[in-house]
C-alpha positions as CSV (number, residue, x, y, z in Angstrom):
1,M,30.9,84.4,-57.7
2,T,29.2,82.2,-55.4
3,A,29.9,78.6,-54.8
4,P,27.3,76.1,-56.1
5,S,24.8,75.0,-53.7
6,P,25.1,71.3,-52.4
7,P,22.7,68.9,-53.9
8,P,19.7,68.2,-51.6
9,A,20.1,65.5,-49.2
10,D,18.5,62.2,-49.6
11,T,15.7,62.2,-47.1
12,R,14.4,58.5,-47.8
13,D,14.6,56.1,-44.9
14,P,17.3,53.4,-45.7
15,R,15.6,51.0,-43.6
16,G,12.3,51.5,-45.4
17,A,14.1,51.3,-48.8
18,T,15.7,47.9,-47.6
19,L,12.2,46.6,-46.6
20,R,10.8,47.6,-49.9
21,E,13.5,45.9,-51.8
22,R,13.1,42.7,-49.6
23,W,9.4,42.7,-50.2
24,S,9.8,43.2,-53.8
25,A,11.9,40.3,-54.1
26,L,9.6,38.2,-52.2
27,R,6.7,39.3,-54.3
28,D,8.7,38.6,-57.6
29,L,9.4,35.2,-56.5
30,A,5.9,34.4,-55.4
31,A,4.5,35.7,-58.6
32,A,6.8,33.5,-60.5
33,Q,6.1,30.4,-58.6
34,L,2.4,30.9,-57.9
35,P,1.3,29.2,-61.3
36,L,3.5,26.0,-60.3
37,L,2.2,26.1,-56.7
38,L,-1.3,26.2,-57.8
39,L,-0.8,23.4,-60.3
40,V,0.8,21.2,-57.6
41,L,-1.8,22.0,-55.0
42,G,-4.7,21.3,-57.6
43,V,-3.2,18.0,-58.4
44,L,-2.7,17.1,-54.7
45,V,-6.3,18.0,-53.9
46,A,-7.8,16.2,-56.8
47,A,-5.7,13.0,-56.0
48,Y,-6.8,13.3,-52.3
49,W,-10.4,13.5,-53.4
50,L,-10.2,10.6,-55.7
51,L,-8.1,8.3,-53.7
52,Q,-9.5,9.0,-50.3
53,P,-6.4,8.1,-48.4
54,T,-8.0,8.9,-45.0
55,P,-10.2,6.0,-44.0
56,P,-13.5,6.5,-42.0
57,K,-13.3,6.3,-38.3
58,R,-16.5,4.0,-38.0
59,L,-17.3,0.7,-39.2
60,V,-20.6,-1.4,-38.9
61,L,-20.0,-5.2,-38.6
62,A,-22.9,-7.5,-38.7
63,T,-22.2,-10.5,-36.5
64,G,-25.1,-12.9,-35.3
65,V,-26.8,-14.1,-32.1
66,P,-25.6,-12.9,-28.8
67,Q,-23.0,-15.3,-27.2
68,G,-22.5,-16.9,-30.6
69,A,-19.4,-17.5,-32.6
70,Y,-20.0,-14.6,-34.7
71,A,-20.5,-12.4,-31.9
72,E,-17.3,-13.7,-30.1
73,F,-15.3,-13.0,-33.4
74,G,-16.8,-9.7,-33.9
75,Q,-15.6,-8.7,-30.5
76,R,-12.0,-9.5,-31.4
77,Y,-12.1,-7.7,-34.6
78,A,-13.5,-4.6,-32.7
79,E,-10.5,-4.8,-30.4
80,H,-8.0,-5.0,-33.2
81,L,-9.3,-2.0,-35.1
82,R,-9.7,0.0,-32.0
83,A,-5.9,0.0,-31.8
84,Y,-6.0,1.8,-35.2
85,G,-8.5,4.4,-34.1
86,I,-11.5,2.6,-35.8
87,D,-14.6,2.4,-34.0
88,V,-16.5,-0.9,-34.8
89,E,-20.3,-1.0,-34.1
90,L,-21.5,-4.6,-33.8
91,R,-24.8,-5.3,-35.2
92,E,-26.5,-8.5,-33.7
93,T,-28.5,-10.5,-36.2
94,Q,-30.2,-14.0,-36.4
95,G,-27.2,-15.2,-38.5
96,A,-25.5,-15.4,-41.9
97,A,-28.9,-15.1,-44.1
98,E,-29.8,-11.8,-42.4
99,N,-26.4,-10.5,-42.6
100,L,-26.3,-11.0,-46.3
101,A,-29.6,-9.2,-46.7
102,L,-28.4,-6.2,-44.7
103,L,-25.4,-6.0,-47.0
104,R,-27.7,-6.0,-50.0
105,N,-29.7,-3.2,-48.5
106,P,-27.9,0.2,-49.0
107,A,-30.0,1.8,-46.3
108,S,-29.0,-0.7,-43.5
109,G,-25.6,0.9,-42.9
110,V,-23.8,-2.3,-42.6
111,D,-20.4,-2.3,-44.0
112,V,-19.0,-5.8,-43.6
113,A,-20.5,-9.0,-42.3
114,F,-19.8,-12.8,-41.6
115,V,-21.6,-14.7,-44.3
116,Q,-21.9,-18.4,-44.2
117,G,-21.4,-20.3,-47.6
118,G,-24.8,-21.1,-49.1
119,S,-26.6,-18.5,-47.0
120,S,-28.2,-17.0,-50.2
121,G,-29.8,-20.3,-51.0
122,R,-28.5,-20.0,-54.6
123,R,-25.6,-21.6,-56.3
124,P,-22.6,-19.3,-56.6
125,A,-23.2,-19.4,-60.4
126,D,-26.5,-18.1,-59.9
127,E,-25.6,-15.0,-57.9
128,P,-26.0,-11.7,-59.6
129,A,-23.0,-10.7,-61.6
130,D,-23.2,-7.1,-60.9
131,E,-23.9,-7.3,-57.2
132,P,-22.0,-4.6,-55.3
133,L,-20.4,-7.1,-52.7
134,V,-16.8,-8.4,-52.4
135,S,-15.2,-11.0,-50.3
136,L,-12.3,-10.3,-47.8
137,G,-11.6,-14.1,-47.8
138,S,-12.7,-17.3,-46.1
139,V,-12.0,-17.0,-42.5
140,F,-13.1,-20.3,-41.0
141,V,-15.4,-23.4,-41.6
142,E,-18.6,-24.0,-39.7
143,P,-19.5,-27.8,-40.0
144,V,-23.0,-28.9,-40.3
145,W,-23.9,-30.9,-37.2
146,L,-26.9,-33.1,-37.7
147,F,-27.8,-34.7,-34.4
148,Y,-30.5,-37.2,-34.2
149,R,-32.0,-39.4,-31.5
150,A,-30.9,-43.0,-31.4
151,D,-34.5,-44.0,-30.4
152,S,-36.0,-42.0,-33.2
153,A,-33.7,-43.7,-35.8
154,E,-34.8,-47.1,-34.3
155,R,-38.5,-46.3,-34.5
156,L,-38.5,-44.5,-38.0
157,L,-36.0,-46.6,-39.8
158,K,-37.1,-49.9,-38.1
159,G,-33.5,-50.7,-37.1
160,A,-31.7,-49.6,-40.2
161,P,-28.8,-47.1,-39.7
162,L,-29.1,-43.5,-40.9
163,E,-26.7,-43.2,-43.8
164,N,-28.2,-40.8,-46.3
165,L,-30.3,-37.7,-45.9
166,A,-33.0,-39.1,-48.1
167,Q,-33.9,-41.4,-45.0
168,L,-35.1,-38.3,-43.3
169,K,-38.6,-38.5,-44.8
170,G,-41.1,-38.3,-42.1
171,W,-38.7,-37.0,-39.4
172,H,-39.4,-34.0,-37.3
173,L,-36.4,-31.9,-38.0
174,N,-35.3,-28.4,-36.6
175,V,-33.4,-26.4,-39.1
176,G,-32.8,-23.0,-37.3
177,V,-34.4,-19.7,-37.2
178,P,-35.2,-17.6,-40.1
179,G,-32.4,-15.2,-40.9
180,S,-29.7,-17.9,-40.0
181,G,-27.5,-19.7,-42.6
182,V,-28.9,-23.1,-41.6
183,P,-32.4,-23.0,-43.4
184,P,-31.2,-22.2,-47.0
185,L,-28.2,-24.5,-46.4
186,M,-30.5,-27.4,-45.6
187,R,-32.9,-26.6,-48.5
188,Q,-30.0,-27.1,-50.8
189,L,-28.9,-30.4,-49.2
190,L,-32.4,-31.8,-49.2
191,D,-32.9,-30.7,-52.6
192,A,-29.6,-32.4,-53.7
193,H,-31.0,-35.7,-52.1
194,R,-34.4,-35.2,-53.8
195,V,-36.1,-34.9,-50.6
196,D,-39.4,-32.9,-50.7
197,P,-39.7,-30.6,-47.6
198,S,-43.3,-31.4,-47.3
199,T,-42.3,-35.1,-46.4
200,L,-40.8,-33.7,-43.2
201,T,-42.1,-31.8,-40.3
202,L,-39.6,-28.9,-40.1
203,S,-39.5,-26.4,-37.3
204,Q,-37.4,-23.2,-36.9
205,L,-36.6,-22.7,-33.3
206,A,-33.7,-20.9,-31.8
207,V,-30.8,-23.1,-30.7
208,T,-31.5,-23.2,-27.0
209,P,-35.3,-24.2,-27.1
210,A,-34.6,-26.4,-30.0
211,V,-32.0,-28.4,-28.0
212,V,-34.6,-28.4,-25.1
213,E,-37.3,-29.8,-27.4
214,F,-34.7,-32.3,-28.9
215,L,-33.6,-33.8,-25.5
216,E,-37.1,-34.1,-24.3
217,G,-38.0,-36.2,-27.4
218,R,-40.3,-33.8,-29.2
219,L,-37.7,-33.4,-32.1
220,D,-36.2,-36.4,-33.8
221,A,-33.2,-34.4,-35.2
222,I,-31.5,-30.9,-35.0
223,V,-29.2,-29.2,-37.3
224,L,-26.5,-26.7,-36.1
225,A,-23.9,-24.9,-38.2
226,S,-21.4,-23.7,-35.7
227,A,-17.8,-23.9,-34.7
228,P,-17.0,-27.2,-32.5
229,E,-16.3,-24.9,-29.7
230,A,-20.0,-24.0,-29.3
231,P,-21.4,-24.9,-25.8
232,M,-24.4,-26.8,-27.5
233,V,-22.3,-28.6,-29.8
234,Q,-19.9,-29.8,-27.0
235,M,-22.9,-30.8,-24.9
236,L,-24.7,-32.8,-27.5
237,L,-21.5,-34.6,-28.5
238,Q,-21.4,-36.0,-25.1
239,T,-25.0,-36.8,-24.4
240,P,-26.0,-40.4,-24.2
241,G,-28.5,-41.5,-26.8
242,V,-27.6,-38.8,-29.2
243,R,-25.9,-39.6,-32.5
244,L,-23.9,-37.5,-35.0
245,F,-24.8,-38.0,-38.6
246,D,-21.9,-39.3,-40.7
247,F,-21.9,-37.4,-44.2
248,A,-20.2,-40.3,-46.0
249,Q,-21.0,-38.4,-49.3
250,A,-18.9,-35.4,-48.1
251,Q,-16.5,-35.4,-50.9
252,A,-19.4,-35.5,-53.6
253,L,-21.3,-32.7,-51.8
254,S,-18.2,-30.6,-51.8
255,R,-17.9,-30.9,-55.6
256,R,-21.5,-30.2,-56.0
257,F,-21.3,-27.1,-53.6
258,P,-18.1,-25.3,-54.0
259,F,-18.7,-23.2,-50.7
260,M,-18.5,-26.5,-48.8
261,S,-15.4,-28.5,-47.7
262,P,-15.2,-31.9,-46.6
263,V,-13.9,-32.2,-43.0
264,T,-13.2,-35.0,-40.6
265,L,-14.0,-35.1,-36.9
266,P,-11.2,-37.3,-35.7
267,R,-11.9,-40.3,-33.4
268,G,-11.4,-39.4,-29.7
269,I,-11.1,-35.6,-30.3
270,V,-14.1,-34.8,-28.1
271,D,-13.0,-37.2,-25.1
272,L,-9.8,-39.3,-25.6
273,A,-10.5,-41.2,-22.3
274,A,-14.1,-42.1,-23.3
275,D,-13.0,-42.5,-27.0
276,R,-15.6,-40.0,-28.3
277,P,-16.4,-40.2,-31.1
278,P,-15.5,-44.0,-31.3
279,A,-14.6,-43.6,-35.1
280,D,-13.8,-40.6,-37.6
281,V,-17.0,-38.7,-38.5
282,H,-17.3,-37.2,-42.0
283,L,-18.8,-33.7,-42.2
284,V,-19.4,-30.9,-44.5
285,A,-18.5,-27.6,-43.5
286,P,-19.7,-24.5,-45.2
287,T,-16.9,-21.8,-45.5
288,T,-17.6,-18.5,-43.7
289,S,-16.3,-15.4,-45.4
290,L,-16.1,-11.7,-44.6
291,V,-18.2,-10.0,-47.2
292,A,-18.2,-6.3,-47.6
293,R,-19.7,-3.6,-49.8
294,E,-17.4,-2.8,-52.8
295,T,-17.4,0.8,-51.6
296,L,-15.6,-0.1,-48.4
297,H,-12.5,2.0,-48.0
298,P,-9.4,0.0,-49.1
299,A,-7.6,0.9,-45.8
300,L,-10.4,-0.8,-44.0
301,V,-10.2,-3.7,-46.1
302,E,-6.6,-4.1,-45.4
303,L,-7.2,-3.7,-41.5
304,L,-9.9,-6.4,-41.7
305,V,-7.8,-9.0,-43.4
306,L,-4.8,-8.3,-41.0
307,A,-7.4,-8.7,-38.1
308,A,-8.6,-12.0,-39.6
309,Q,-5.1,-13.3,-39.8
310,R,-4.8,-12.5,-36.0
311,V,-8.1,-13.9,-35.0
312,H,-8.4,-16.9,-37.4
313,G,-4.8,-17.8,-37.9
314,G,-4.5,-20.5,-35.3
315,A,-5.1,-24.2,-35.4
316,G,-8.5,-25.8,-34.8
317,W,-10.4,-29.1,-34.9
318,F,-10.8,-29.0,-38.7
319,H,-7.7,-27.0,-39.9
320,G,-4.1,-26.4,-39.1
321,A,-2.4,-23.1,-38.1
322,G,-2.2,-20.6,-40.9
323,Q,-4.8,-22.3,-43.0
324,F,-7.2,-19.5,-42.5
325,P,-7.9,-16.7,-43.6
326,T,-7.5,-17.5,-47.2
327,P,-8.6,-16.0,-50.6
328,A,-9.9,-19.5,-51.7
329,H,-13.4,-20.5,-52.0
330,P,-15.1,-17.1,-52.3
331,E,-18.7,-16.9,-53.6
332,W,-18.0,-13.3,-54.3
333,P,-15.1,-11.6,-56.2
334,L,-12.1,-11.0,-53.8
335,A,-11.6,-7.4,-53.2
336,D,-8.2,-6.1,-54.9
337,E,-7.0,-4.7,-51.5
338,A,-7.6,-8.0,-49.9
339,R,-5.6,-9.8,-52.5
340,R,-2.8,-7.4,-52.1
341,V,-2.5,-8.2,-48.4
342,Y,-2.7,-12.1,-49.0
343,E,0.2,-11.9,-51.6
344,A,2.3,-9.3,-50.0
345,G,1.5,-9.6,-46.2
346,T,1.5,-6.4,-44.0
347,P,2.6,-3.4,-46.0
348,W,6.1,-2.6,-44.9
349,L,5.5,1.1,-44.3
350,Q,3.0,0.0,-41.4
351,R,6.0,-1.8,-39.7
352,Y,7.8,1.6,-39.2
353,L,5.1,4.3,-39.4
354,P,1.9,4.9,-37.7
355,F,-1.2,3.6,-39.5
356,W,-2.5,6.9,-40.7
357,L,0.9,8.1,-42.0
358,A,1.8,4.8,-43.7
359,N,-1.7,4.6,-45.2
360,L,-1.5,8.2,-46.6
361,V,2.2,7.5,-48.1
362,D,0.9,4.1,-49.5
363,R,-2.1,5.6,-51.4
364,M,-0.4,8.9,-52.4
365,W,3.2,8.1,-53.4
366,L,2.5,7.5,-57.0
367,V,0.8,10.9,-57.1
368,L,3.7,12.5,-55.1
369,V,6.4,11.1,-57.5
370,S,4.3,12.1,-60.7
371,V,4.1,15.8,-59.1
372,I,7.8,15.7,-58.3
373,A,8.6,14.5,-61.8
374,V,6.6,17.3,-63.4
375,A,7.7,20.0,-60.8
376,L,11.4,19.6,-61.0
377,P,11.5,20.5,-64.8
378,L,9.3,23.4,-64.2
379,S,11.2,24.7,-61.3
380,R,14.2,25.1,-63.6
381,V,12.1,27.6,-65.5
382,L,11.5,29.7,-62.4
383,P,14.8,31.5,-62.0
384,P,14.7,32.8,-65.6
385,L,11.2,34.0,-65.0
386,V,12.2,35.8,-61.8
387,E,15.2,37.3,-63.5
388,F,13.2,38.5,-66.4
389,R,10.4,39.9,-64.3
390,I,12.9,41.8,-62.2
391,R,15.0,43.2,-65.1
392,S,12.0,43.9,-67.0
393,R,11.4,46.8,-64.5
394,I,14.6,48.3,-65.4
395,F,14.8,47.6,-69.2
396,R,11.4,49.1,-70.1
397,W,12.6,52.5,-69.4
398,Y,15.3,52.2,-72.0
399,A,12.5,52.3,-74.6
400,Q,11.5,55.8,-73.3
401,L,15.1,56.9,-72.9
402,R,15.6,55.9,-76.5
403,E,12.6,58.1,-77.6
404,V,14.2,61.2,-75.8
405,E,17.6,60.4,-77.4
406,D,16.1,60.2,-80.7
407,A,14.2,63.4,-80.3
408,V,17.4,65.4,-79.7
409,G,17.5,68.4,-82.1
410,A,13.8,67.7,-83.1
411,R,12.2,68.7,-80.0
412,P,12.9,71.7,-77.5
413,A,15.6,70.9,-75.2
414,A,13.6,72.0,-72.1
415,E,10.9,69.6,-72.9
416,L,13.3,66.7,-73.3
417,V,15.0,67.6,-70.0
418,A,11.7,67.7,-68.2
419,R,11.0,64.3,-69.7
420,L,14.2,63.0,-68.5
421,D,13.6,64.4,-65.0
422,D,10.3,62.7,-64.9
423,I,12.0,59.3,-65.9
424,D,14.7,59.8,-63.3
425,R,12.3,60.4,-60.7
426,R,10.2,57.2,-61.6
427,V,13.4,55.1,-61.7
428,E,14.6,56.4,-58.4
429,H,11.6,54.6,-56.7
430,I,12.1,51.2,-58.5
431,A,12.8,48.4,-55.8
432,V,15.1,45.7,-57.0
433,P,17.2,43.1,-55.1
434,L,20.7,44.1,-54.3
435,S,21.8,41.6,-56.8
436,Y,20.3,43.8,-59.6
437,A,21.4,47.1,-58.2
438,D,24.3,47.4,-60.9
439,E,21.7,47.3,-63.7
440,L,19.5,50.0,-61.9
441,Y,22.6,52.3,-61.5
442,A,23.5,51.6,-65.1
443,L,20.2,53.0,-66.1
444,R,20.4,56.0,-64.0
445,S,23.9,56.7,-65.5
446,H,22.4,56.2,-68.9
447,I,19.8,58.8,-68.0
448,Q,22.6,61.4,-67.1
449,L,24.3,60.5,-70.2
450,V,21.4,61.3,-72.5
451,R,20.8,64.4,-70.4
452,R,24.3,65.6,-71.1
453,R,23.9,65.0,-74.8
454,V,20.6,67.1,-74.7
455,L,22.4,69.9,-73.0
456,A,25.5,69.6,-75.1
457,H,23.5,69.8,-78.2
458,E,21.7,73.0,-76.9
459,L,25.0,74.6,-76.0
460,A,26.3,73.8,-79.4
461,K,23.5,75.9,-80.9
462,Q,24.1,79.0,-78.7
463,P,27.6,80.1,-79.7
464,A,26.6,80.1,-83.4
465,D,23.6,82.3,-82.8
466,A,25.5,84.7,-80.4
467,T,28.4,85.4,-82.8
468,S,26.7,85.4,-86.2
469,P,26.2,89.2,-87.3
470,P,22.8,90.5,-88.2
471,A,21.8,90.3,-91.9
472,H,22.3,94.0,-92.6
473,G,25.8,94.2,-91.0
474,R,26.9,91.6,-93.6
475,A,25.4,93.4,-96.5
476,S,27.4,96.5,-95.8
């Protein structure tokens, strides 16, 4: 009797089997998590596209004439925004009226500009309600300086003092170049005093040639709207024979024109030793605002307001420290982001994080919280899904094993054994994590259990067939 031959050795590479098991586990985990990951990624991409948390790196700011107050302020804004990686292009213009026209023209490329109150030539109530412009706040005041020659007043008024704009009839007056904010502003002031422009000789020279004409006596009066630090204003305030018009009705004008504020030039502020001016002078001062397109990125709005607080926050001749910038007196609706900065100050994240990261978190935090709130419950479903996916590889063979077991006695044993061998070969190549190996081995043991039952049933039939006598032997 020969000894039974040993079972064939397992020629599989255990390292390869281990790698297959690990790859299978990772594949199962990825397949279970893929829908959730796609959902989260889709929500984040959609939120990023809608919220646009990353601001543009370039900004166009319309200022004014070279070496003017607007140009000087524009340089300071550019320096402030450059620290945050924003490149500011300064667009030179003739002044506030041209700036407003550029903002209203979508093809101009201007994003934000200095606009003097009254530059449109219309009352605030007459501005288009659907105009796509917003205010970032009032940043400073520009007093209206009406300088006139003392000899012209003596000649034209026959010795009477100049106390009302209605007395300018017959005067030769320079109101500034087209495109600046002074011409439309003066039209409103003259109209309020019922002065027909045809009763004056109006000229529109630039500031420097106008001052030359004025000092040489070919102009009776000149109107400027500028900060008191402007060189021409300083010079005219100290020029003998030149008088500064006192707007005694400044309060009334500020009530009629909300973009104007009554201000006072204090006695002696120009020259204390010479006592210039010798008395307080009442002036009206249009408020200059930062006006932007309503499509300007909220992060740029925030940076511009913060820059305005740094540039215009100090004290001046007509305002105290911290009075500007202010959300008050806008001719256009205040931008929502600007209102938030005025109410809450510098976002606290920017105090500790770089601007780009603070801005990203600030604009995406609500989305991130919402995603986390949805993802956490869904993530609890993932482990059962992974477990079900892995166990299904094993349990789906039990249906075929049950079919074989139910067919015992009804189908030939050789056919059933061949079917079990096929199942066993297929199960042998199932890759599952080690934590599920016990279920895999249980399946293989159950295959052997069914195999034994098939063979036992076949053996149980053989003795009866072998010992039963032929039919003719029993008959004898």
